[in-house]
PDB file of the backbone (N, CA, C, O) and the ligand in Angstrom, with CONECT records:
HET     ZN  A 101       1
ATOM      1  N   MET A   1     184.035 153.110  82.599  1.00  0.00           N
ATOM      2  CA  MET A   1     183.769 152.104  83.610  1.00  0.00           C
ATOM      3  C   MET A   1     182.427 151.213  83.114  1.00  0.00           C
ATOM      4  O   MET A   1     181.518 151.635  82.399  1.00  0.00           O
ATOM      5  N   ALA A   2     182.539 150.043  83.614  1.00  0.00           N
ATOM      6  CA  ALA A   2     181.399 149.158  83.200  1.00  0.00           C
ATOM      7  C   ALA A   2     180.956 148.552  84.531  1.00  0.00           C
ATOM      8  O   ALA A   2     181.659 148.525  85.541  1.00  0.00           O
ATOM      9  N   ALA A   3     179.703 148.062  84.423  1.00  0.00           N
ATOM     10  CA  ALA A   3     178.910 147.549  85.517  1.00  0.00           C
ATOM     11  C   ALA A   3     177.957 146.426  85.118  1.00  0.00           C
ATOM     12  O   ALA A   3     177.417 146.435  84.012  1.00  0.00           O
ATOM     13  N   ARG A   4     177.747 145.451  86.020  1.00  0.00           N
ATOM     14  CA  ARG A   4     176.725 144.342  85.877  1.00  0.00           C
ATOM     15  C   ARG A   4     175.688 144.704  86.772  1.00  0.00           C
ATOM     16  O   ARG A   4     176.024 145.207  87.845  1.00  0.00           O
ATOM     17  N   TYR A   5     174.501 144.540  86.524  1.00  0.00           N
ATOM     18  CA  TYR A   5     173.240 144.519  87.333  1.00  0.00           C
ATOM     19  C   TYR A   5     172.889 143.027  87.650  1.00  0.00           C
ATOM     20  O   TYR A   5     172.657 142.109  86.863  1.00  0.00           O
ATOM     21  N   ARG A   6     172.914 143.036  89.094  1.00  0.00           N
ATOM     22  CA  ARG A   6     172.568 141.722  89.636  1.00  0.00           C
ATOM     23  C   ARG A   6     171.283 141.868  90.379  1.00  0.00           C
ATOM     24  O   ARG A   6     171.114 142.826  91.133  1.00  0.00           O
ATOM     25  N   CYS A   7     170.266 140.850  90.174  1.00  0.00           N
ATOM     26  CA  CYS A   7     169.050 140.901  90.829  1.00  0.00           C
ATOM     27  C   CYS A   7     169.002 139.600  91.741  1.00  0.00           C
ATOM     28  O   CYS A   7     168.669 138.542  91.207  1.00  0.00           O
ATOM     29  N   GLY A   8     169.308 139.628  93.049  1.00  0.00           N
ATOM     30  CA  GLY A   8     169.317 138.289  93.805  1.00  0.00           C
ATOM     31  C   GLY A   8     168.006 137.665  93.850  1.00  0.00           C
ATOM     32  O   GLY A   8     167.913 136.438  93.891  1.00  0.00           O
ATOM     33  N   SER A   9     166.961 138.438  93.846  1.00  0.00           N
ATOM     34  CA  SER A   9     165.653 137.715  93.783  1.00  0.00           C
ATOM     35  C   SER A   9     165.265 136.791  92.628  1.00  0.00           C
ATOM     36  O   SER A   9     164.540 135.805  92.759  1.00  0.00           O
ATOM     37  N   CYS A  10     165.860 137.236  91.397  1.00  0.00           N
ATOM     38  CA  CYS A  10     165.627 136.370  90.283  1.00  0.00           C
ATOM     39  C   CYS A  10     166.772 135.596  89.947  1.00  0.00           C
ATOM     40  O   CYS A  10     166.733 134.807  89.003  1.00  0.00           O
ATOM     41  N   ARG A  11     168.052 135.801  90.829  1.00  0.00           N
ATOM     42  CA  ARG A  11     169.308 135.191  90.668  1.00  0.00           C
ATOM     43  C   ARG A  11     169.679 135.184  89.118  1.00  0.00           C
ATOM     44  O   ARG A  11     169.927 134.161  88.480  1.00  0.00           O
ATOM     45  N   THR A  12     169.681 136.467  88.614  1.00  0.00           N
ATOM     46  CA  THR A  12     170.168 136.758  87.355  1.00  0.00           C
ATOM     47  C   THR A  12     171.317 137.897  87.499  1.00  0.00           C
ATOM     48  O   THR A  12     171.335 138.676  88.452  1.00  0.00           O
ATOM     49  N   THR A  13     172.303 137.909  86.418  1.00  0.00           N
ATOM     50  CA  THR A  13     173.212 138.913  86.294  1.00  0.00           C
ATOM     51  C   THR A  13     173.314 139.363  84.896  1.00  0.00           C
ATOM     52  O   THR A  13     173.528 138.548  83.999  1.00  0.00           O
ATOM     53  N   SER A  14     173.164 140.704  84.652  1.00  0.00           N
ATOM     54  CA  SER A  14     173.316 141.248  83.142  1.00  0.00           C
ATOM     55  C   SER A  14     174.829 140.863  82.697  1.00  0.00           C
ATOM     56  O   SER A  14     175.725 140.366  83.379  1.00  0.00           O
ATOM     57  N   ASP A  15     174.825 141.220  81.445  1.00  0.00           N
ATOM     58  CA  ASP A  15     176.115 141.247  80.929  1.00  0.00           C
ATOM     59  C   ASP A  15     176.785 142.717  81.263  1.00  0.00           C
ATOM     60  O   ASP A  15     176.144 143.635  81.774  1.00  0.00           O
ATOM     61  N   TRP A  16     178.122 142.793  80.908  1.00  0.00           N
ATOM     62  CA  TRP A  16     178.736 144.051  81.152  1.00  0.00           C
ATOM     63  C   TRP A  16     178.065 145.177  80.555  1.00  0.00           C
ATOM     64  O   TRP A  16     177.844 145.090  79.347  1.00  0.00           O
ATOM     65  N   LEU A  17     177.678 146.269  81.191  1.00  0.00           N
ATOM     66  CA  LEU A  17     176.943 147.403  80.588  1.00  0.00           C
ATOM     67  C   LEU A  17     177.931 148.672  80.828  1.00  0.00           C
ATOM     68  O   LEU A  17     178.785 148.738  81.713  1.00  0.00           O
ATOM     69  N   HIS A  18     177.681 149.518  80.001  1.00  0.00           N
ATOM     70  CA  HIS A  18     178.325 150.829  80.213  1.00  0.00           C
ATOM     71  C   HIS A  18     177.542 151.460  81.289  1.00  0.00           C
ATOM     72  O   HIS A  18     176.332 151.256  81.383  1.00  0.00           O
ATOM     73  N   ASP A  19     178.258 152.300  82.193  1.00  0.00           N
ATOM     74  CA  ASP A  19     177.630 152.902  83.347  1.00  0.00           C
ATOM     75  C   ASP A  19     176.450 153.656  83.078  1.00  0.00           C
ATOM     76  O   ASP A  19     175.554 153.684  83.921  1.00  0.00           O
ATOM     77  N   THR A  20     176.333 154.358  81.845  1.00  0.00           N
ATOM     78  CA  THR A  20     175.113 154.824  81.531  1.00  0.00           C
ATOM     79  C   THR A  20     173.923 154.000  81.158  1.00  0.00           C
ATOM     80  O   THR A  20     172.762 154.408  81.126  1.00  0.00           O
ATOM     81  N   ASP A  21     174.312 152.876  80.897  1.00  0.00           N
ATOM     82  CA  ASP A  21     173.151 151.812  80.466  1.00  0.00           C
ATOM     83  C   ASP A  21     172.665 151.125  81.641  1.00  0.00           C
ATOM     84  O   ASP A  21     171.614 150.491  81.545  1.00  0.00           O
ATOM     85  N   VAL A  22     173.306 151.170  82.764  1.00  0.00           N
ATOM     86  CA  VAL A  22     173.072 150.159  83.850  1.00  0.00           C
ATOM     87  C   VAL A  22     171.822 150.646  84.515  1.00  0.00           C
ATOM     88  O   VAL A  22     171.076 149.798  85.006  1.00  0.00           O
ATOM     89  N   ALA A  23     171.508 151.909  84.588  1.00  0.00           N
ATOM     90  CA  ALA A  23     170.302 152.477  85.351  1.00  0.00           C
ATOM     91  C   ALA A  23     169.151 152.065  84.586  1.00  0.00           C
ATOM     92  O   ALA A  23     168.165 151.566  85.130  1.00  0.00           O
ATOM     93  N   ALA A  24     169.248 152.271  83.247  1.00  0.00           N
ATOM     94  CA  ALA A  24     168.171 151.924  82.294  1.00  0.00           C
ATOM     95  C   ALA A  24     167.780 150.436  82.470  1.00  0.00           C
ATOM     96  O   ALA A  24     166.627 150.036  82.632  1.00  0.00           O
ATOM     97  N   HIS A  25     168.859 149.697  82.416  1.00  0.00           N
ATOM     98  CA  HIS A  25     168.697 148.188  82.530  1.00  0.00           C
ATOM     99  C   HIS A  25     167.979 147.910  83.871  1.00  0.00           C
ATOM    100  O   HIS A  25     166.978 147.195  83.831  1.00  0.00           O
ATOM    101  N   ARG A  26     168.358 148.364  84.946  1.00  0.00           N
ATOM    102  CA  ARG A  26     167.935 148.134  86.361  1.00  0.00           C
ATOM    103  C   ARG A  26     166.358 148.496  86.270  1.00  0.00           C
ATOM    104  O   ARG A  26     165.501 147.692  86.637  1.00  0.00           O
ATOM    105  N   LYS A  27     166.063 149.724  85.771  1.00  0.00           N
ATOM    106  CA  LYS A  27     164.619 150.058  85.649  1.00  0.00           C
ATOM    107  C   LYS A  27     163.816 149.074  84.789  1.00  0.00           C
ATOM    108  O   LYS A  27     162.731 148.670  85.207  1.00  0.00           O
ATOM    109  N   GLN A  28     164.252 148.710  83.724  1.00  0.00           N
ATOM    110  CA  GLN A  28     163.657 147.791  82.866  1.00  0.00           C
ATOM    111  C   GLN A  28     163.351 146.503  83.584  1.00  0.00           C
ATOM    112  O   GLN A  28     162.240 145.974  83.552  1.00  0.00           O
ATOM    113  N   HIS A  29     164.416 146.014  84.247  1.00  0.00           N
ATOM    114  CA  HIS A  29     164.212 144.766  85.052  1.00  0.00           C
ATOM    115  C   HIS A  29     163.206 144.937  86.201  1.00  0.00           C
ATOM    116  O   HIS A  29     162.409 144.040  86.475  1.00  0.00           O
ATOM    117  N   ARG A  30     163.249 145.969  86.793  1.00  0.00           N
ATOM    118  CA  ARG A  30     162.241 146.193  87.944  1.00  0.00           C
ATOM    119  C   ARG A  30     160.895 146.398  87.420  1.00  0.00           C
ATOM    120  O   ARG A  30     159.942 146.034  88.109  1.00  0.00           O
ATOM    121  N   ASP A  31     160.717 146.909  86.341  1.00  0.00           N
ATOM    122  CA  ASP A  31     159.256 147.167  85.690  1.00  0.00           C
ATOM    123  C   ASP A  31     158.869 145.797  85.193  1.00  0.00           C
ATOM    124  O   ASP A  31     157.720 145.389  85.363  1.00  0.00           O
ATOM    125  N   ARG A  32     159.688 145.149  84.649  1.00  0.00           N
ATOM    126  CA  ARG A  32     159.317 143.878  83.924  1.00  0.00           C
ATOM    127  C   ARG A  32     159.050 142.750  84.922  1.00  0.00           C
ATOM    128  O   ARG A  32     158.111 141.964  84.796  1.00  0.00           O
ATOM    129  N   PHE A  33     159.868 142.723  85.844  1.00  0.00           N
ATOM    130  CA  PHE A  33     159.751 141.466  86.658  1.00  0.00           C
ATOM    131  C   PHE A  33     159.213 141.812  88.167  1.00  0.00           C
ATOM    132  O   PHE A  33     158.797 140.912  88.897  1.00  0.00           O
ATOM    133  N   HIS A  34     159.249 143.133  88.565  1.00  0.00           N
ATOM    134  CA  HIS A  34     158.827 143.361  89.906  1.00  0.00           C
ATOM    135  C   HIS A  34     158.064 144.438  90.125  1.00  0.00           C
ATOM    136  O   HIS A  34     158.135 145.176  91.108  1.00  0.00           O
ATOM    137  N   GLY A  35     157.097 144.562  88.920  1.00  0.00           N
ATOM    138  CA  GLY A  35     156.100 145.697  89.024  1.00  0.00           C
ATOM    139  C   GLY A  35     156.614 147.121  89.396  1.00  0.00           C
ATOM    140  O   GLY A  35     155.925 147.893  90.063  1.00  0.00           O
ATOM    141  N   GLY A  36     157.801 147.417  88.954  1.00  0.00           N
ATOM    142  CA  GLY A  36     158.446 148.650  89.253  1.00  0.00           C
ATOM    143  C   GLY A  36     158.992 148.862  90.599  1.00  0.00           C
ATOM    144  O   GLY A  36     159.469 149.959  90.887  1.00  0.00           O
ATOM    145  N   ASP A  37     158.962 147.920  91.427  1.00  0.00           N
ATOM    146  CA  ASP A  37     159.509 147.939  92.755  1.00  0.00           C
ATOM    147  C   ASP A  37     160.861 147.441  92.767  1.00  0.00           C
ATOM    148  O   ASP A  37     161.302 146.614  91.969  1.00  0.00           O
ATOM    149  N   ALA A  38     161.472 147.960  93.666  1.00  0.00           N
ATOM    150  CA  ALA A  38     163.008 147.654  93.843  1.00  0.00           C
ATOM    151  C   ALA A  38     163.162 146.329  94.666  1.00  0.00           C
ATOM    152  O   ALA A  38     162.587 146.286  95.753  1.00  0.00           O
ATOM    153  N   PRO A  39     163.874 145.261  94.251  1.00  0.00           N
ATOM    154  CA  PRO A  39     164.011 144.041  95.009  1.00  0.00           C
ATOM    155  C   PRO A  39     165.139 144.438  96.055  1.00  0.00           C
ATOM    156  O   PRO A  39     166.020 145.259  95.801  1.00  0.00           O
ATOM    157  N   ASP A  40     165.011 143.775  97.236  1.00  0.00           N
ATOM    158  CA  ASP A  40     165.924 144.035  98.369  1.00  0.00           C
ATOM    159  C   ASP A  40     167.377 143.832  97.939  1.00  0.00           C
ATOM    160  O   ASP A  40     168.268 144.657  98.139  1.00  0.00           O
ATOM    161  N   ASP A  41     167.523 142.696  97.351  1.00  0.00           N
ATOM    162  CA  ASP A  41     168.823 142.148  97.185  1.00  0.00           C
ATOM    163  C   ASP A  41     169.357 142.297  95.740  1.00  0.00           C
ATOM    164  O   ASP A  41     169.784 141.310  95.141  1.00  0.00           O
ATOM    165  N   GLU A  42     169.337 143.420  95.229  1.00  0.00           N
ATOM    166  CA  GLU A  42     169.928 143.742  93.796  1.00  0.00           C
ATOM    167  C   GLU A  42     171.207 144.449  94.128  1.00  0.00           C
ATOM    168  O   GLU A  42     171.353 145.049  95.193  1.00  0.00           O
ATOM    169  N   GLU A  43     172.127 144.371  93.205  1.00  0.00           N
ATOM    170  CA  GLU A  43     173.389 145.051  93.398  1.00  0.00           C
ATOM    171  C   GLU A  43     174.022 145.402  92.186  1.00  0.00           C
ATOM    172  O   GLU A  43     173.719 144.750  91.187  1.00  0.00           O
ATOM    173  N   LEU A  44     174.856 146.324  92.092  1.00  0.00           N
ATOM    174  CA  LEU A  44     175.658 146.609  90.925  1.00  0.00           C
ATOM    175  C   LEU A  44     177.111 146.237  91.109  1.00  0.00           C
ATOM    176  O   LEU A  44     177.781 146.658  92.052  1.00  0.00           O
ATOM    177  N   ILE A  45     177.597 145.383  90.116  1.00  0.00           N
ATOM    178  CA  ILE A  45     178.933 145.009  90.236  1.00  0.00           C
ATOM    179  C   ILE A  45     179.745 145.846  89.398  1.00  0.00           C
ATOM    180  O   ILE A  45     179.557 145.797  88.183  1.00  0.00           O
ATOM    181  N   LYS A  46     180.590 146.581  89.860  1.00  0.00           N
ATOM    182  CA  LYS A  46     181.482 147.561  89.173  1.00  0.00           C
ATOM    183  C   LYS A  46     182.804 146.917  88.829  1.00  0.00           C
ATOM    184  O   LYS A  46     183.402 146.164  89.597  1.00  0.00           O
ATOM    185  N   GLY A  47     183.245 147.278  87.562  1.00  0.00           N
ATOM    186  CA  GLY A  47     184.612 146.701  87.409  1.00  0.00           C
ATOM    187  C   GLY A  47     184.885 146.978  85.991  1.00  0.00           C
ATOM    188  O   GLY A  47     184.225 147.823  85.387  1.00  0.00           O
ATOM    189  N   THR A  48     185.886 146.262  85.399  1.00  0.00           N
ATOM    190  CA  THR A  48     186.330 146.463  84.078  1.00  0.00           C
ATOM    191  C   THR A  48     185.734 145.304  83.188  1.00  0.00           C
ATOM    192  O   THR A  48     185.754 144.150  83.616  1.00  0.00           O
ATOM    193  N   ALA A  49     185.255 145.576  82.076  1.00  0.00           N
ATOM    194  CA  ALA A  49     184.692 144.427  81.299  1.00  0.00           C
ATOM    195  C   ALA A  49     185.880 143.805  80.591  1.00  0.00           C
ATOM    196  O   ALA A  49     186.845 144.466  80.208  1.00  0.00           O
ATOM    197  N   PRO A  50     185.737 142.339  80.425  1.00  0.00           N
ATOM    198  CA  PRO A  50     186.783 141.800  79.794  1.00  0.00           C
ATOM    199  C   PRO A  50     186.771 142.170  78.301  1.00  0.00           C
ATOM    200  O   PRO A  50     185.773 141.999  77.600  1.00  0.00           O
ATOM    201  N   MET A  51     187.945 142.691  77.843  1.00  0.00           N
ATOM    202  CA  MET A  51     188.068 143.632  76.713  1.00  0.00           C
ATOM    203  C   MET A  51     187.545 143.022  75.384  1.00  0.00           C
ATOM    204  O   MET A  51     186.856 143.675  74.600  1.00  0.00           O
ATOM    205  N   PHE A  52     187.920 141.706  75.172  1.00  0.00           N
ATOM    206  CA  PHE A  52     187.672 141.185  73.908  1.00  0.00           C
ATOM    207  C   PHE A  52     186.657 139.962  74.058  1.00  0.00           C
ATOM    208  O   PHE A  52     186.840 138.913  73.440  1.00  0.00           O
ATOM    209  N   HIS A  53     185.575 140.159  74.919  1.00  0.00           N
ATOM    210  CA  HIS A  53     184.624 139.097  75.166  1.00  0.00           C
ATOM    211  C   HIS A  53     183.297 139.695  75.024  1.00  0.00           C
ATOM    212  O   HIS A  53     182.464 139.481  75.904  1.00  0.00           O
ATOM    213  N   GLY A  54     182.982 140.484  73.926  1.00  0.00           N
ATOM    214  CA  GLY A  54     181.764 141.060  73.737  1.00  0.00           C
ATOM    215  C   GLY A  54     181.484 142.000  74.657  1.00  0.00           C
ATOM    216  O   GLY A  54     180.293 142.223  74.874  1.00  0.00           O
ATOM    217  N   GLY A  55     182.404 142.682  75.325  1.00  0.00           N
ATOM    218  CA  GLY A  55     182.105 143.645  76.379  1.00  0.00           C
ATOM    219  C   GLY A  55     182.100 145.024  75.681  1.00  0.00           C
ATOM    220  O   GLY A  55     181.586 145.283  74.593  1.00  0.00           O
ATOM    221  N   ILE A  56     182.740 145.828  76.472  1.00  0.00           N
ATOM    222  CA  ILE A  56     182.862 147.210  75.862  1.00  0.00           C
ATOM    223  C   ILE A  56     183.454 147.397  74.451  1.00  0.00           C
ATOM    224  O   ILE A  56     182.943 148.078  73.562  1.00  0.00           O
ATOM    225  N   LEU A  57     184.751 146.610  74.360  1.00  0.00           N
ATOM    226  CA  LEU A  57     185.497 146.480  73.273  1.00  0.00           C
ATOM    227  C   LEU A  57     185.116 145.304  72.342  1.00  0.00           C
ATOM    228  O   LEU A  57     185.599 144.203  72.607  1.00  0.00           O
ATOM    229  N   GLY A  58     184.453 145.409  71.481  1.00  0.00           N
ATOM    230  CA  GLY A  58     184.184 144.158  70.562  1.00  0.00           C
ATOM    231  C   GLY A  58     185.346 143.852  69.454  1.00  0.00           C
ATOM    232  O   GLY A  58     186.433 144.430  69.432  1.00  0.00           O
ATOM    233  N   GLY A  59     184.978 142.969  68.656  1.00  0.00           N
ATOM    234  CA  GLY A  59     185.785 142.552  67.627  1.00  0.00           C
ATOM    235  C   GLY A  59     185.996 143.680  66.659  1.00  0.00           C
ATOM    236  O   GLY A  59     187.096 143.923  66.162  1.00  0.00           O
ATOM    237  N   ARG A  60     184.945 144.333  66.420  1.00  0.00           N
ATOM    238  CA  ARG A  60     184.920 145.509  65.247  1.00  0.00           C
ATOM    239  C   ARG A  60     185.783 146.614  65.878  1.00  0.00           C
ATOM    240  O   ARG A  60     186.521 147.226  65.105  1.00  0.00           O
ATOM    241  N   GLU A  61     185.789 146.945  67.149  1.00  0.00           N
ATOM    242  CA  GLU A  61     186.679 147.972  67.608  1.00  0.00           C
ATOM    243  C   GLU A  61     188.117 147.556  67.564  1.00  0.00           C
ATOM    244  O   GLU A  61     189.013 148.339  67.249  1.00  0.00           O
ATOM    245  N   LEU A  62     188.327 146.213  67.912  1.00  0.00           N
ATOM    246  CA  LEU A  62     189.659 145.782  67.947  1.00  0.00           C
ATOM    247  C   LEU A  62     190.306 145.876  66.471  1.00  0.00           C
ATOM    248  O   LEU A  62     191.463 146.229  66.246  1.00  0.00           O
ATOM    249  N   LEU A  63     189.306 145.480  65.463  1.00  0.00           N
ATOM    250  CA  LEU A  63     189.964 145.612  64.127  1.00  0.00           C
ATOM    251  C   LEU A  63     190.328 147.108  63.778  1.00  0.00           C
ATOM    252  O   LEU A  63     191.396 147.436  63.261  1.00  0.00           O
ATOM    253  N   ALA A  64     189.300 147.985  64.128  1.00  0.00           N
ATOM    254  CA  ALA A  64     189.606 149.390  63.756  1.00  0.00           C
ATOM    255  C   ALA A  64     190.898 149.812  64.327  1.00  0.00           C
ATOM    256  O   ALA A  64     191.703 150.432  63.633  1.00  0.00           O
ATOM    257  N   ILE A  65     191.173 149.464  65.733  1.00  0.00           N
ATOM    258  CA  ILE A  65     192.254 149.844  66.428  1.00  0.00           C
ATOM    259  C   ILE A  65     193.561 149.205  65.564  1.00  0.00           C
ATOM    260  O   ILE A  65     194.525 149.929  65.311  1.00  0.00           O
ATOM    261  N   LEU A  66     193.523 148.023  65.202  1.00  0.00           N
ATOM    262  CA  LEU A  66     194.508 147.371  64.418  1.00  0.00           C
ATOM    263  C   LEU A  66     194.856 148.017  63.095  1.00  0.00           C
ATOM    264  O   LEU A  66     195.995 148.220  62.673  1.00  0.00           O
ATOM    265  N   ALA A  67     193.640 148.328  62.465  1.00  0.00           N
ATOM    266  CA  ALA A  67     193.911 149.178  61.126  1.00  0.00           C
ATOM    267  C   ALA A  67     194.580 150.478  61.347  1.00  0.00           C
ATOM    268  O   ALA A  67     195.446 150.862  60.561  1.00  0.00           O
ATOM    269  N   ALA A  68     194.181 151.257  62.497  1.00  0.00           N
ATOM    270  CA  ALA A  68     194.681 152.449  62.701  1.00  0.00           C
ATOM    271  C   ALA A  68     196.149 152.379  62.970  1.00  0.00           C
ATOM    272  O   ALA A  68     196.899 153.296  62.634  1.00  0.00           O
ATOM    273  N   VAL A  69     196.600 151.206  63.624  1.00  0.00           N
ATOM    274  CA  VAL A  69     198.019 151.078  64.148  1.00  0.00           C
ATOM    275  C   VAL A  69     198.796 150.786  62.752  1.00  0.00           C
ATOM    276  O   VAL A  69     199.891 151.315  62.562  1.00  0.00           O
ATOM    277  N   LEU A  70     198.227 149.959  61.809  1.00  0.00           N
ATOM    278  CA  LEU A  70     198.900 149.608  60.597  1.00  0.00           C
ATOM    279  C   LEU A  70     199.055 150.790  59.813  1.00  0.00           C
ATOM    280  O   LEU A  70     200.147 150.954  59.268  1.00  0.00           O
ATOM    281  N   VAL A  71     198.039 151.755  59.638  1.00  0.00           N
ATOM    282  CA  VAL A  71     198.204 152.925  58.788  1.00  0.00           C
ATOM    283  C   VAL A  71     199.230 153.805  59.378  1.00  0.00           C
ATOM    284  O   VAL A  71     200.052 154.342  58.634  1.00  0.00           O
ATOM    285  N   LEU A  72     199.253 154.010  60.728  1.00  0.00           N
ATOM    286  CA  LEU A  72     200.213 154.813  61.422  1.00  0.00           C
ATOM    287  C   LEU A  72     201.612 154.227  61.168  1.00  0.00           C
ATOM    288  O   LEU A  72     202.557 154.973  60.914  1.00  0.00           O
ATOM    289  N   ALA A  73     201.744 152.879  61.236  1.00  0.00           N
ATOM    290  CA  ALA A  73     203.061 152.206  60.887  1.00  0.00           C
ATOM    291  C   ALA A  73     203.569 152.533  59.530  1.00  0.00           C
ATOM    292  O   ALA A  73     204.721 152.857  59.242  1.00  0.00           O
ATOM    293  N   PHE A  74     202.497 152.397  58.699  1.00  0.00           N
ATOM    294  CA  PHE A  74     202.864 152.564  57.216  1.00  0.00           C
ATOM    295  C   PHE A  74     203.364 154.096  56.982  1.00  0.00           C
ATOM    296  O   PHE A  74     204.422 154.301  56.387  1.00  0.00           O
ATOM    297  N   LEU A  75     202.673 155.015  57.404  1.00  0.00           N
ATOM    298  CA  LEU A  75     202.945 156.444  57.321  1.00  0.00           C
ATOM    299  C   LEU A  75     204.440 156.845  57.891  1.00  0.00           C
ATOM    300  O   LEU A  75     205.275 157.559  57.336  1.00  0.00           O
ATOM    301  N   TRP A  76     204.528 156.165  59.177  1.00  0.00           N
ATOM    302  CA  TRP A  76     205.808 156.266  59.846  1.00  0.00           C
ATOM    303  C   TRP A  76     206.984 155.819  58.998  1.00  0.00           C
ATOM    304  O   TRP A  76     208.043 156.446  59.007  1.00  0.00           O
ATOM    305  N   ASP A  77     206.786 154.691  58.239  1.00  0.00           N
ATOM    306  CA  ASP A  77     207.707 154.127  57.357  1.00  0.00           C
ATOM    307  C   ASP A  77     208.056 155.085  56.192  1.00  0.00           C
ATOM    308  O   ASP A  77     209.212 155.366  55.878  1.00  0.00           O
ATOM    309  N   LEU A  78     206.930 155.566  55.572  1.00  0.00           N
ATOM    310  CA  LEU A  78     207.168 156.532  54.515  1.00  0.00           C
ATOM    311  C   LEU A  78     207.967 157.636  54.913  1.00  0.00           C
ATOM    312  O   LEU A  78     208.770 158.071  54.088  1.00  0.00           O
ATOM    313  N   LYS A  79     207.883 158.208  56.128  1.00  0.00           N
ATOM    314  CA  LYS A  79     208.748 159.284  56.543  1.00  0.00           C
ATOM    315  C   LYS A  79     210.158 159.090  56.648  1.00  0.00           C
ATOM    316  O   LYS A  79     210.975 159.967  56.369  1.00  0.00           O
ATOM    317  N   ASN A  80     210.493 157.750  57.118  1.00  0.00           N
ATOM    318  CA  ASN A  80     211.863 157.433  57.352  1.00  0.00           C
ATOM    319  C   ASN A  80     212.596 156.679  56.312  1.00  0.00           C
ATOM    320  O   ASN A  80     213.780 156.387  56.481  1.00  0.00           O
TER     321      ASN A  80
HETATM  322 ZN    ZN A 101     164.508 140.434  89.614  1.00  0.00          ZN2+
END
């Protein structure tokens, strides 16, 4: 699952982050811009990152998956 951190006070929204990274990003933002305090209007936008847009699944992962499929197809072809 992915999420974006949004700070309404600063009117900024992070990129899609992995669930485990959002808490660290939020703490970093609070420390850096709000002296460690929590702004009233921050929110976490949960959802699914766009797969091929620099999100969870980048170009390198896509290439790795394509290569794996090609190798499997080749092996399948050898067996038959
Ligand atoms: Zn902020």
